[in-house]
C-alpha positions, 0 to 999 in steps of 0.5 A: 563477497558483498551482499546488497540489501534491496527494497523488497516488494511487500505486496502486489501493489507496492512500488516504493518504501520508506526508511523508518530506522537504521539499527546499524551504522556504517562500519559496525559488524552485523550477523546474518539474520540480525535486523539492519533497518526498518522500512515501511510501505503504505500498508505495513512496517517491517525489519530487514535482516542481514543476508550474511554476516560482515560489516555494514560497508555502505548505506544508500539512504537515510531515515525518511528517504523513499526508495523504489522497490528493487533499489539497493539500500545497503552493502554488507561485506568483509572489512578487509578489501572494503573498497573492492567489495563496494566497487563490486556491488556498484558494478552489479547495480550498474547492470540492474540500474539501481541506486547504491553506495552514496554513503560509504564506510571510511575505508572506501573514500567517497567520490569527490563532488565538484562545485561545477560539473563539465558537460560530459563528452558525446558518447560518454556513458551516464550512470543514473538511477531510474528515479533520478532519470524520471525526475530529470525528465519531469523537470527538464534537466540536462543530465549531462550537466549534473555531477553524480555523487553515487557509486561509480559517479551515478546520478541519484535522487539527491543530485537531482534535488541539489541541481534544482535547489542550485538553479542549474540550467534546465534547457534540456537537449536530449543527449545522444548518450549510451543508456544504461542497459539492463538484461530485461526491461523493468516492469512498469510501476503502478501509476502514481502521483509524483508531487514531492509535496504530498505528505510532506512532514508526515510520518512514513505511513501517513505520507504513503496514505496521503499519496494513495488517497490523492491517487484514488481521488484523481484516478476515479470518479467517486460517488457515495450513496447512503441508506438505512437498513432495518437491523431488528431481524439481524440482531435477533439472528445474531442473538440466536447464533450466539446462544448456539455458539455458547452451547456448542462451546465454540470460540467464535465472535459473531459481530455485526461486522461479520454478518454485514460482511457475509451479506456483502459477499452474497450481494457481490456474487449477485452483482459482479460489476461491483466486485471488480478492478479497473486498471490501465483501461482494463475492467476485470470482474471477479467470481471470487470475493477477496474481502478487505477489512479496513483496520485502524492503527495508532498511526494510520490505516491498513486493509488486511484481506480475507481471501475467498470470502465467498467460500467461508461460512459465517463462523469461518468468516468471523474467525478469519476477520478477527485473525487478519485484523489482529495481525494487522494491529500487531504489525504481523501481517505479511504483504500477501495478507495486505493485498489482493482485495476485490472489495472493502468494508470499513466500519465506524459504528464503534465511533458513533459515526452515522454516515460517511464517504469512504474513499475507494481502495483502488483499483477496487470499484466499491467500498462499503461504509458501516455506521453506528446503530440508529434508533427510530420510531415506526408504525407496525402492521397494526398501527402500533408505535415500535422502536426500530434499530437501523444500520446506516450504510454508505457505498462509494463506487467508481462512477466510471464503471458503475452507474447510480442505478446499479449501485442502488441495486447492489444496496437493495440486494445487501438490504435483502440479505441484512433484513432477511438474515437466515438467507446468510446461511443458505 
């Protein structure tokens, strides 16, 4: 029996993954549970382990290749009868309409590639992967003229790319060919930008970040409002809580990010328009606040999520923000931990940045940017000059869903909770 390793779905929004590194080569033995390769999505990197012991019989992708979720990546089986093992796996792939077995172990000869492929006979079944079919349609290629090099003569992404490079005829007449049948229709993937040049030359994580950022800007009408909020009362409140935490010998780190996060959660509960998703023409406003915390990595950015942040006390919120951020930095965050946010906070205060324009973490309607403390001179009630610390806030929102006046009202509520910090514990 053979086992097929497929591209897993690491989070609710993941539609494709990139091959980062192969730990095994074709023909090498593998043990069950042993890492075979490493993949990355837009949010994390993960090793894929062998589902069974055997020999790596086939590889369907190389480093930096991008595969859709559910696509076959490799085949593991017994060395004896390798040809039959791979053929059986290909048969399964036919039913599931996935791409498989482009590179096969020496014991299983690869399908020959002809210089020029004759047009397939009317009614002859054409095996083609979903991604290849989509690319052929986009470039108006006649798939009946393309020779497939995948298992069972399947047309793959590489075959489409080769056809484009070689200047194959693109006049397409939709042939009356029997399509590959599946037991159930595949779920429609999230709308994505299919320009192959976006992120070209970047590492896998940056490539997906590039695509996500472009998608965010193309699918939304983004506008950013800025304002400064007095932080004197918040700092005094923070000092008081810290002393009480130390006296109680509690392991809680109360940062400004935690307190602003708590203020944002309360403001979001007051204004659910900002705590919403807009997907495929449907607007969903949430009662629950699942707070995304943008976390910088050495080679990119991820957004771990504190689920049900509206139910957390300040101390619990502090612990969970620290926990999810640490897991994200250490590459230990699961797909579930990196998905499902309804609103995101990103803090560049430690970098000395005052204002910036954060890009929406779609399908969210809003994202809050927090800048570094700014000191200003102001007059108190007695006309005396005093030093005031302020926090710069930058709210980016989708103008399709929220008007400027609504966004300003949200910032006003956020200001109220920040400048009157004892409201955070009520």
